[in-house]
N, C-alpha and C positions, 0 to 999 in steps of 0.2 A: 364177304369176299372169301373165296376158296383158294388157298395156296397149296399146291400139290407137294412142293418140296420146301417147306419153310426154313430148313437148315441151310439153304443156298442163298438166302436173302442177305444183302449187304446193306447195313444201315448207313444213310447219308450223314455227313457231318452237320449239314444244315438242311432242314426241311424246305421243300419248294412248294410255295402256295399255288394252287390251281385256280385259274381265273376263267370265268365264263365269257361267252361272246359279248355280253353286255358289261364286262369289266368288273363284275361282282365276284366275291370269293365263292368258290364251289362249296356246297354244303357237305360234301363227302370228306373234306379235310385236305391235308397237304400230302405231297409225295415224300415219304420218309425212307423208302427202301428201293434198291435196284437189284436186278438179278441178271446173270449172264445166261443166254440161251442160244441155241443153234437155230438160225432162220433158214428155211428152205423155200425157194421160189423159182419155178421154171428151170430147174437144173443148177441154179446158183445156191451155194451154201456159204453162210457167213456167221461167225460168232459175234453176237452183239450184246450190249448191255441195255436193258429196258427198265424204265421206271415202273414201279408197282404202286397202284392206287385203286381205290374203289370207284369203278366206273358204272356200277350197277349192272346194266344189261349188255354193255359193250366189253368184249374180251380184250381186244388189242387195237390200238391206234398206231398206224405206221406213218411216219413223217415223210416228206418228199425227199429228204436226203438219202434215205435207204432205197427208195424206188428209183 
């Protein structure tokens, strides 16, 4: 996993386990950090906090709440 600005990471008080669609634990481990980022989409700008984890080939997953 490549972190561009590791000094901006905020460690979570408790790790969040990642579950797969079949309800098994994800082999890449738990979410242990968050980072604040500026999200830009079609003229909309919002400062959000996102979870950081190893997703292998996927860079970002946006939930429906943001969209």
